[in-house]
ZAMARGU-4260 file (C-alpha; in steps of 0.2 Angstrom, whole numbers, plus 5000, padded with zeros to 4 digits):
<rodrens>
0) 4980/4653/4982 | 4985/4670/4978 | 4988/4676/4959 | 5004/4687/4956 | 4993/4702/4955
5) 4983/4700/4972 | 5001/4697/4980 | 5008/4711/4972 | 4993/4722/4979 | 4993/4717/4995
10) 5010/4719/4996 | 5010/4737/4990 | 4996/4741/5002 | 5007/4734/5015 | 5023/4743/5011
15) 5016/4759/5007 | 4995/4759/5013 | 4999/4766/5030 | 5012/4777/5026 | 5006/4795/5024
20) 5022/4806/5029 | 5028/4808/5010 | 5011/4815/5005 | 5013/4826/5019 | 5030/4833/5015
25) 5023/4835/4997 | 5009/4846/5004 | 5020/4856/5015 | 5032/4859/4999 | 5019/4865/4991
30) 5013/4874/5004 | 5030/4884/5006 | 5032/4887/4989 | 5016/4895/4986 | 5020/4907/5003
35) 5035/4909/4994 | 5027/4915/4977 | 5016/4926/4986 | 5029/4935/4996 | 5039/4937/4981
40) 5024/4945/4970 | 5019/4957/4985 | 5037/4963/4987 | 5038/4967/4968 | 5022/4975/4968
45) 5024/4986/4983 | 5043/4988/4982 | 5038/5001/4967 | 5027/5011/4978 | 5037/5009/4992
50) 5053/5019/4985 | 5044/5031/4981 | 5038/5035/4999 | 5055/5032/5006 | 5062/5045/4992
55) 5048/5057/4999 | 5053/5056/5017 | 5071/5055/5013 | 5069/5073/5003 | 5056/5077/5018
60) 5073/5075/5030 | 5084/5084/5020 | 5075/5100/5018 | 5072/5101/5036 | 5089/5096/5041
</rodrens>
């Protein structure tokens, strides 16, 4: 006869043991969050140097035209 612990463990394994969709969803969410953070950091750092480059190009175009 099963004790209450064995019954609970068997039930939880049967209910949640074979289902890995939740784990995959969490992994994908973490991956998307990491990509978003990397993009924000890249735009922040490259934005400052990009702004000066665009200003230089714009001034060159205005001087030539």
